[in-house]
C-alpha positions, 0 to 999 in steps of 0.5 A: 203936544208933540213937544210935551211928549218929546220932553217926557220921552227924553226924561224917561230915557235919562232915568233908564240910563242912570238906573242901568249905570248904577246897578252893575253886577257885583263881583265881590264875595262877602267872606264874613259868613264864610269866616264865621262858619269856619271859626265855629267849626274850628271851636267845635273840633277843638272841643270835640278832639279831646273827647275822641281818645280812648275812654279809660282815663289813665296817667301814662308814663312820659318818654322821649319817643316820637309819636306814631303816625296812624291812619285808622283806629287801632286796637287798644288794650288799656290797664287802669291803676287797679290792674283792670283790663279794657278794650275800648270802653268795655272791661274784660277778665283776663280769660276774655281778653283773647276772644275779644281781641280776635273779634276786634282785630280786623287783620287777624294776627297781623293787627298791631295791638297797643297796650296802654297802662297807668304808670302806677300799674305793677310792671308784672301785670303789664308783662302778664297782659302782653304775654297773654296777647303774644301767646294768642299769636299777635306779633305786633304788640306796642306800649303807648306812652305820652311825650315828655313835656320837657323836650 
């Protein structure tokens, strides 16, 4: 009997030893789910980025000027091809432009105001809107254009 117990105990010891060697902790990180998530986020941002621009569709003139580095969302006045004025997505009359600018400008008269105008808008209309903005006391009025694709 003692012999049978010794054999069984010895066999059990060997099994434990094999199982212990085969189940070592794994130090590898499976990168596949991480890469899948990053690719999905990349696609989402690529689709969403063009939708984040100002809502009034305009065909801006093209120039060779360098793009501006802007940290925050600027106050943008848009003029469509019919000469209608917008701040963001809301259409305004010329009389309501200055009060709307005063509520939209966080820094007051020191705020930079960007004027976007369709390239077919009469230059006189753009000058009239810019004059209205500067007469209200805003000193930093800038015109927005698109970069020239030829450069």
